[in-house]
MOPAC internal coordinates of N, CA, C and O (Angstrom, degrees):
PM7 1SCF
backbone

  N    0.0000 0     0.00 0     0.00 0    0    0    0
  C    1.4502 1     0.00 0     0.00 0    1    0    0
  C    1.5340 1   109.39 1     0.00 0    2    1    0
  O    1.2310 1   121.15 1   -40.29 1    3    2    1
  N    1.3139 1   115.41 1   139.71 1    3    2    1
  C    1.4617 1   119.63 1  -178.40 1    5    3    2
  C    1.5259 1   110.57 1   -84.50 1    6    5    3
  O    1.2310 1   121.15 1   -35.06 1    7    6    5
  N    1.3315 1   115.40 1   144.94 1    7    6    5
  C    1.4555 1   119.51 1   176.77 1    9    7    6
  C    1.5168 1   109.45 1   -67.81 1   10    9    7
  O    1.2310 1   120.74 1   -30.11 1   11   10    9
  N    1.3168 1   116.19 1   149.89 1   11   10    9
  C    1.4652 1   119.58 1   178.13 1   13   11   10
  C    1.5147 1   109.49 1   -72.18 1   14   13   11
  O    1.2310 1   121.18 1   -34.90 1   15   14   13
  N    1.2991 1   115.35 1   145.10 1   15   14   13
  C    1.4631 1   120.07 1  -177.87 1   17   15   14
  C    1.5229 1   110.79 1   -89.81 1   18   17   15
  O    1.2310 1   121.47 1   -35.49 1   19   18   17
  N    1.3317 1   114.79 1   144.51 1   19   18   17
  C    1.4572 1   119.89 1   175.88 1   21   19   18
  C    1.5356 1   108.31 1   -74.10 1   22   21   19
  O    1.2310 1   120.84 1   -11.14 1   23   22   21
  N    1.3127 1   116.01 1   168.86 1   23   22   21
  C    1.4552 1   120.72 1   178.82 1   25   23   22
  C    1.5222 1   111.92 1   -59.18 1   26   25   23
  O    1.2310 1   120.56 1   137.32 1   27   26   25
  N    1.3370 1   116.54 1   -42.68 1   27   26   25
  C    1.4603 1   119.76 1  -179.82 1   29   27   26
  C    1.5301 1   111.55 1   -65.86 1   30   29   27
  O    1.2310 1   120.70 1   140.98 1   31   30   29
  N    1.3163 1   116.27 1   -39.02 1   31   30   29
  C    1.4614 1   119.60 1   178.85 1   33   31   30
  C    1.5309 1   110.18 1   -63.34 1   34   33   31
  O    1.2310 1   121.06 1   139.48 1   35   34   33
  N    1.3355 1   115.58 1   -40.52 1   35   34   33
  C    1.4707 1   119.14 1   176.74 1   37   35   34
  C    1.5160 1   111.17 1   -64.12 1   38   37   35
  O    1.2310 1   120.55 1   142.77 1   39   38   37
  N    1.3511 1   116.54 1   -37.23 1   39   38   37
  C    1.4663 1   120.64 1   178.94 1   41   39   38
  C    1.5280 1   110.68 1   -64.80 1   42   41   39
  O    1.2310 1   120.37 1   140.01 1   43   42   41
  N    1.3273 1   116.91 1   -39.99 1   43   42   41
  C    1.4630 1   120.65 1   179.53 1   45   43   42
  C    1.5252 1   110.01 1   -65.09 1   46   45   43
  O    1.2310 1   120.39 1   133.68 1   47   46   45
  N    1.3293 1   116.86 1   -46.32 1   47   46   45
  C    1.4701 1   119.96 1   178.50 1   49   47   46
  C    1.5237 1   111.39 1   -62.70 1   50   49   47
  O    1.2310 1   120.93 1   141.80 1   51   50   49
  N    1.3179 1   115.82 1   -38.20 1   51   50   49
  C    1.4631 1   120.69 1   179.79 1   53   51   50
  C    1.5348 1   109.73 1   -63.60 1   54   53   51
  O    1.2310 1   120.33 1   135.68 1   55   54   53
  N    1.3307 1   116.98 1   -44.32 1   55   54   53
  C    1.4671 1   120.34 1   178.24 1   57   55   54
  C    1.5283 1   110.79 1   -62.02 1   58   57   55
  O    1.2310 1   120.48 1   138.97 1   59   58   57
  N    1.3295 1   116.68 1   -41.03 1   59   58   57
  C    1.4663 1   120.66 1   179.68 1   61   59   58
  C    1.5363 1   110.51 1   -61.89 1   62   61   59
  O    1.2310 1   121.10 1   134.90 1   63   62   61
  N    1.3387 1   115.51 1   -45.10 1   63   62   61
  C    1.4733 1   119.43 1   178.71 1   65   63   62
  C    1.5196 1   111.36 1   -63.28 1   66   65   63
  O    1.2310 1   120.16 1   140.27 1   67   66   65
  N    1.3464 1   117.29 1   -39.73 1   67   66   65
  C    1.4653 1   120.25 1   177.43 1   69   67   66
  C    1.5189 1   110.90 1   -61.37 1   70   69   67
  O    1.2310 1   120.83 1   139.26 1   71   70   69
  N    1.3403 1   116.02 1   -40.74 1   71   70   69
  C    1.4707 1   120.23 1   178.95 1   73   71   70
  C    1.5369 1   110.10 1   -61.68 1   74   73   71
  O    1.2310 1   120.80 1   133.76 1   75   74   73
  N    1.3326 1   116.08 1   -46.24 1   75   74   73
  C    1.4563 1   119.29 1  -178.98 1   77   75   74
  C    1.5337 1   111.92 1   -67.08 1   78   77   75
  O    1.2310 1   120.29 1   145.71 1   79   78   77
  N    1.3430 1   117.05 1   -34.29 1   79   78   77
  C    1.4567 1   119.66 1   176.19 1   81   79   78
  C    1.5200 1   111.09 1   -66.12 1   82   81   79
  O    1.2310 1   120.79 1   140.99 1   83   82   81
  N    1.3256 1   116.09 1   -39.01 1   83   82   81
  C    1.4596 1   120.57 1  -178.46 1   85   83   82
  C    1.5193 1   111.47 1   -65.30 1   86   85   83
  O    1.2310 1   120.26 1   152.09 1   87   86   85
  N    1.3462 1   117.11 1   -27.91 1   87   86   85
  C    1.4532 1   121.39 1   178.15 1   89   87   86
  C    1.5271 1   110.50 1   -56.49 1   90   89   87
  O    1.2310 1   120.41 1   144.92 1   91   90   89
  N    1.3385 1   116.83 1   -35.08 1   91   90   89
  C    1.4663 1   121.23 1  -178.08 1   93   91   90
  C    1.5241 1   113.18 1   -64.55 1   94   93   91
  O    1.2310 1   120.36 1   160.17 1   95   94   93
  N    1.3348 1   116.91 1   -19.83 1   95   94   93
  C    1.4749 1   120.37 1  -179.86 1   97   95   94
  C    1.5226 1   112.63 1   -87.87 1   98   97   95
  O    1.2310 1   120.36 1   178.25 1   99   98   97
  N    1.3114 1   116.91 1    -1.75 1   99   98   97
  C    1.4691 1   120.95 1  -178.30 1  101   99   98
  C    1.5283 1   110.20 1   -93.84 1  102  101   99
  O    1.2310 1   120.52 1   -19.15 1  103  102  101
  N    1.3473 1   116.61 1   160.85 1  103  102  101
  C    1.4728 1   119.71 1   178.02 1  105  103  102
  C    1.5349 1   110.55 1   -57.18 1  106  105  103
  O    1.2310 1   120.93 1   -36.18 1  107  106  105
  N    1.3132 1   115.84 1   143.82 1  107  106  105
  C    1.4723 1   121.30 1  -174.17 1  109  107  106
  C    1.5246 1   112.14 1   -54.23 1  110  109  107
  O    1.2310 1   120.11 1   139.58 1  111  110  109
  N    1.3393 1   117.40 1   -40.42 1  111  110  109
  C    1.4666 1   119.49 1  -176.92 1  113  111  110
  C    1.5217 1   113.24 1   -71.64 1  114  113  111
  O    1.2310 1   119.57 1   165.55 1  115  114  113
  N    1.3383 1   118.42 1   -14.45 1  115  114  113
  C    1.4656 1   121.22 1  -177.94 1  117  115  114
  C    1.5307 1   112.29 1  -105.20 1  118  117  115
  O    1.2310 1   120.03 1   174.19 1  119  118  117
  N    1.3118 1   117.55 1    -5.81 1  119  118  117
  C    1.4777 1   120.42 1  -174.32 1  121  119  118
  C    1.5101 1   113.18 1   -59.91 1  122  121  119
  O    1.2310 1   120.38 1   137.48 1  123  122  121
  N    1.3326 1   116.88 1   -42.52 1  123  122  121
  C    1.4663 1   118.21 1  -177.78 1  125  123  122
  C    1.5319 1   110.78 1   -64.89 1  126  125  123
  O    1.2310 1   120.39 1   146.05 1  127  126  125
  N    1.3437 1   116.86 1   -33.95 1  127  126  125
  C    1.4712 1   119.56 1   178.13 1  129  127  126
  C    1.5382 1   110.54 1   -64.24 1  130  129  127
  O    1.2310 1   120.69 1   135.58 1  131  130  129
  N    1.3290 1   116.28 1   -44.42 1  131  130  129
  C    1.4640 1   119.62 1   179.90 1  133  131  130
  C    1.5210 1   111.05 1   -66.19 1  134  133  131
  O    1.2310 1   120.99 1   138.91 1  135  134  133
  N    1.3237 1   115.71 1   -41.09 1  135  134  133
  C    1.4812 1   119.60 1  -179.74 1  137  135  134
  C    1.5312 1   110.39 1   -64.02 1  138  137  135
  O    1.2310 1   120.47 1   135.13 1  139  138  137
  N    1.3233 1   116.71 1   -44.87 1  139  138  137
  C    1.4612 1   120.46 1   179.26 1  141  139  138
  C    1.5126 1   111.84 1   -63.78 1  142  141  139
  O    1.2310 1   120.99 1   141.65 1  143  142  141
  N    1.3383 1   115.71 1   -38.35 1  143  142  141
  C    1.4796 1   119.73 1   179.35 1  145  143  142
  C    1.5331 1   109.73 1   -64.02 1  146  145  143
  O    1.2310 1   120.54 1   132.94 1  147  146  145
  N    1.3432 1   116.57 1   -47.06 1  147  146  145
  C    1.4679 1   120.09 1  -179.67 1  149  147  146
  C    1.5329 1   109.97 1   -60.09 1  150  149  147
  O    1.2310 1   121.11 1   133.51 1  151  150  149
  N    1.3207 1   115.48 1   -46.49 1  151  150  149
  C    1.4609 1   120.34 1  -178.94 1  153  151  150
  C    1.5378 1   110.90 1   -60.35 1  154  153  151
  O    1.2310 1   120.98 1   135.68 1  155  154  153
  N    1.3192 1   115.74 1   -44.32 1  155  154  153
  C    1.4873 1   118.94 1  -177.48 1  157  155  154
  C    1.5301 1   111.52 1   -67.59 1  158  157  155
  O    1.2310 1   120.43 1   143.88 1  159  158  157
  N    1.3441 1   116.79 1   -36.12 1  159  158  157
  C    1.4715 1   119.39 1   178.59 1  161  159  158
  C    1.5281 1   110.78 1   -63.54 1  162  161  159
  O    1.2310 1   120.26 1   136.62 1  163  162  161
  N    1.3288 1   117.10 1   -43.38 1  163  162  161
  C    1.4686 1   119.20 1   179.05 1  165  163  162
  C    1.5278 1   110.10 1   -69.60 1  166  165  163
  O    1.2310 1   120.27 1   140.91 1  167  166  165
  N    1.3209 1   117.09 1   -39.09 1  167  166  165
  C    1.4709 1   121.98 1  -179.88 1  169  167  166
  C    1.5313 1   110.56 1   -62.44 1  170  169  167
  O    1.2310 1   120.76 1   141.18 1  171  170  169
  N    1.3306 1   116.15 1   -38.82 1  171  170  169
  C    1.4547 1   122.80 1  -176.86 1  173  171  170
  C    1.5386 1   111.32 1   -58.32 1  174  173  171
  O    1.2310 1   120.90 1   145.66 1  175  174  173
  N    1.3429 1   115.88 1   -34.34 1  175  174  173
  C    1.4683 1   120.60 1  -175.17 1  177  175  174
  C    1.5379 1   112.26 1  -106.22 1  178  177  175
  O    1.2310 1   120.97 1  -161.57 1  179  178  177
  N    1.3078 1   115.75 1    18.43 1  179  178  177
  C    1.4623 1   120.13 1  -177.22 1  181  179  178
  C    1.5277 1   112.65 1   -64.53 1  182  181  179
  O    1.2310 1   120.48 1   152.78 1  183  182  181
  N    1.3244 1   116.69 1   -27.22 1  183  182  181
  C    1.4649 1   120.38 1  -175.59 1  185  183  182
  C    1.5370 1   112.78 1   -81.29 1  186  185  183
  O    1.2310 1   119.70 1   175.39 1  187  186  185
  N    1.3419 1   118.19 1    -4.61 1  187  186  185
  C    1.4717 1   120.22 1   179.04 1  189  187  186
  C    1.5172 1   108.82 1   -64.79 1  190  189  187
  O    1.2310 1   120.64 1   -48.94 1  191  190  189
  N    1.3024 1   116.38 1   131.06 1  191  190  189
  C    1.4711 1   121.66 1   179.85 1  193  191  190
  C    1.5164 1   109.92 1   -63.61 1  194  193  191
  O    1.2310 1   120.40 1   -47.18 1  195  194  193
  N    1.3149 1   116.84 1   132.82 1  195  194  193
  C    1.4713 1   119.79 1  -178.17 1  197  195  194
  C    1.5292 1   112.39 1   -66.72 1  198  197  195
  O    1.2310 1   120.37 1   166.49 1  199  198  197
  N    1.3239 1   116.91 1   -13.51 1  199  198  197
  C    1.4785 1   120.03 1   177.77 1  201  199  198
  C    1.5346 1   111.98 1   -93.75 1  202  201  199
  O    1.2310 1   120.92 1   177.53 1  203  202  201
  N    1.3278 1   115.85 1    -2.47 1  203  202  201
  C    1.4667 1   120.70 1   177.07 1  205  203  202
  C    1.5374 1   107.62 1   -86.07 1  206  205  203
  O    1.2310 1   121.19 1  -104.31 1  207  206  205
  N    1.3296 1   115.32 1    75.69 1  207  206  205
  C    1.4617 1   121.90 1  -170.06 1  209  207  206
  C    1.5080 1   113.16 1   -59.63 1  210  209  207
  O    1.2310 1   120.26 1   136.96 1  211  210  209
  N    1.3397 1   117.10 1   -43.04 1  211  210  209
  C    1.4587 1   118.72 1  -175.72 1  213  211  210
  C    1.5379 1   110.85 1   -63.83 1  214  213  211
  O    1.2310 1   119.99 1   139.99 1  215  214  213
  N    1.3290 1   117.63 1   -40.01 1  215  214  213
  C    1.4601 1   120.67 1   178.64 1  217  215  214
  C    1.5275 1   111.00 1   -67.29 1  218  217  215
  O    1.2310 1   120.58 1   136.13 1  219  218  217
  N    1.3227 1   116.50 1   -43.87 1  219  218  217
  C    1.4681 1   120.74 1  -179.62 1  221  219  218
  C    1.5240 1   109.95 1   -62.36 1  222  221  219
  O    1.2310 1   120.62 1   135.57 1  223  222  221
  N    1.3387 1   116.42 1   -44.43 1  223  222  221
  C    1.4589 1   120.15 1   179.35 1  225  223  222
  C    1.5152 1   111.32 1   -63.72 1  226  225  223
  O    1.2310 1   120.28 1   138.97 1  227  226  225
  N    1.3380 1   117.06 1   -41.03 1  227  226  225
  C    1.4553 1   121.41 1   177.31 1  229  227  226
  C    1.5255 1   110.54 1   -60.64 1  230  229  227
  O    1.2310 1   120.31 1   132.94 1  231  230  229
  N    1.3328 1   117.02 1   -47.06 1  231  230  229
  C    1.4631 1   120.39 1  -179.66 1  233  231  230
  C    1.5287 1   111.93 1   -65.06 1  234  233  231
  O    1.2310 1   120.40 1   145.60 1  235  234  233
  N    1.3260 1   116.84 1   -34.40 1  235  234  233
  C    1.4657 1   119.82 1   176.12 1  237  235  234
  C    1.5277 1   111.03 1   -63.51 1  238  237  235
  O    1.2310 1   120.83 1   134.84 1  239  238  237
  N    1.3524 1   116.02 1   -45.16 1  239  238  237
  C    1.4689 1   119.34 1   179.03 1  241  239  238
  C    1.5273 1   110.41 1   -63.40 1  242  241  239
  O    1.2310 1   120.86 1   137.38 1  243  242  241
  N    1.3254 1   115.95 1   -42.62 1  243  242  241
  C    1.4687 1   120.23 1   178.93 1  245  243  242
  C    1.5225 1   110.11 1   -62.35 1  246  245  243
  O    1.2310 1   120.58 1   137.40 1  247  246  245
  N    1.3155 1   116.50 1   -42.60 1  247  246  245
  C    1.4744 1   121.18 1   179.85 1  249  247  246
  C    1.5099 1   111.64 1   -64.60 1  250  249  247
  O    1.2310 1   120.36 1   141.20 1  251  250  249
  N    1.3344 1   116.92 1   -38.80 1  251  250  249
  C    1.4730 1   120.07 1   178.61 1  253  251  250
  C    1.5265 1   110.19 1   -63.21 1  254  253  251
  O    1.2310 1   120.82 1   136.90 1  255  254  253
  N    1.3541 1   116.03 1   -43.10 1  255  254  253
  C    1.4631 1   119.73 1   179.53 1  257  255  254
  C    1.5163 1   111.06 1   -63.91 1  258  257  255
  O    1.2310 1   120.63 1   137.87 1  259  258  257
  N    1.3379 1   116.40 1   -42.13 1  259  258  257
  C    1.4724 1   119.86 1   178.47 1  261  259  258
  C    1.5280 1   110.93 1   -62.92 1  262  261  259
  O    1.2310 1   120.50 1   137.72 1  263  262  261
  N    1.3316 1   116.65 1   -42.28 1  263  262  261
  C    1.4492 1   121.25 1  -179.84 1  265  263  262
  C    1.5304 1   109.50 1   -61.19 1  266  265  263
  O    1.2310 1   120.27 1   134.24 1  267  266  265
  N    1.3297 1   117.08 1   -45.76 1  267  266  265
  C    1.4619 1   120.40 1   178.33 1  269  267  266
  C    1.5224 1   111.00 1   -59.08 1  270  269  267
  O    1.2310 1   120.83 1   138.05 1  271  270  269
  N    1.3167 1   116.01 1   -41.95 1  271  270  269
  C    1.4598 1   120.01 1  -178.48 1  273  271  270
  C    1.5343 1   110.33 1   -66.70 1  274  273  271
  O    1.2310 1   119.67 1   132.14 1  275  274  273
  N    1.3190 1   118.23 1   -47.86 1  275  274  273
  C    1.4632 1   121.78 1  -176.22 1  277  275  274
  C    1.5215 1   111.39 1   -75.03 1  278  277  275
  O    1.2310 1   119.70 1   161.79 1  279  278  277
  N    1.3395 1   118.18 1   -18.21 1  279  278  277
  C    1.4626 1   121.40 1   178.55 1  281  279  278
  C    1.5268 1   110.72 1   -74.28 1  282  281  279
  O    1.2310 1   120.45 1   163.17 1  283  282  281
  N    1.3227 1   116.74 1   -16.83 1  283  282  281
  C    1.4642 1   120.84 1  -179.49 1  285  283  282
  C    1.5271 1   109.94 1   -57.25 1  286  285  283
  O    1.2310 1   120.36 1   -45.35 1  287  286  285
  N    1.3366 1   116.91 1   134.65 1  287  286  285
  C    1.4736 1   120.24 1  -179.18 1  289  287  286
  C    1.5303 1   112.91 1   -60.97 1  290  289  287
  O    1.2310 1   120.52 1   156.14 1  291  290  289
  N    1.3255 1   116.62 1   -23.86 1  291  290  289
  C    1.4698 1   119.78 1   179.47 1  293  291  290
  C    1.5086 1   113.63 1   -68.76 1  294  293  291
  O    1.2310 1   120.08 1   157.65 1  295  294  293
  N    1.3060 1   117.44 1   -22.35 1  295  294  293
  C    1.4743 1   121.71 1  -179.85 1  297  295  294
  C    1.5237 1   107.11 1   -87.34 1  298  297  295
  O    1.2310 1   120.53 1   -70.20 1  299  298  297
  N    1.3091 1   116.58 1   109.80 1  299  298  297
  C    1.4556 1   120.74 1  -173.88 1  301  299  298
  C    1.5259 1   113.86 1  -104.05 1  302  301  299
  O    1.2310 1   120.65 1   162.07 1  303  302  301
  N    1.3313 1   116.36 1   -17.93 1  303  302  301
  C    1.4685 1   119.17 1  -179.99 1  305  303  302
  C    1.5185 1   109.34 1  -155.80 1  306  305  303
  O    1.2310 1   120.89 1   -15.91 1  307  306  305
  N    1.3048 1   115.89 1   164.09 1  307  306  305
  C    1.4621 1   122.58 1  -178.61 1  309  307  306
  C    1.5220 1   107.33 1  -143.46 1  310  309  307
  O    1.2310 1   120.38 1   -29.94 1  311  310  309
  N    1.3057 1   116.87 1   150.06 1  311  310  309
  C    1.4650 1   119.45 1   178.32 1  313  311  310
  C    1.5030 1   111.99 1  -117.86 1  314  313  311
  O    1.2310 1   120.10 1   180.00 1  315  314  313

């Protein structure tokens, strides 16, 4: 049985799913770039302690802002 997730853990997973959903709105040739970028951003901060609430909350806010920016139709590719 899996342990129940805290609210912050659910928020992180929710943001990750939103990022992956947003990839579908991008041009087909750029989707893998967006997907790899999202994956690497989450991977980069994987070592943050789940009890370090202020850091996790900060990264969530930063991630939301990045998602809003990259969700813009004007952004067609990412490197």
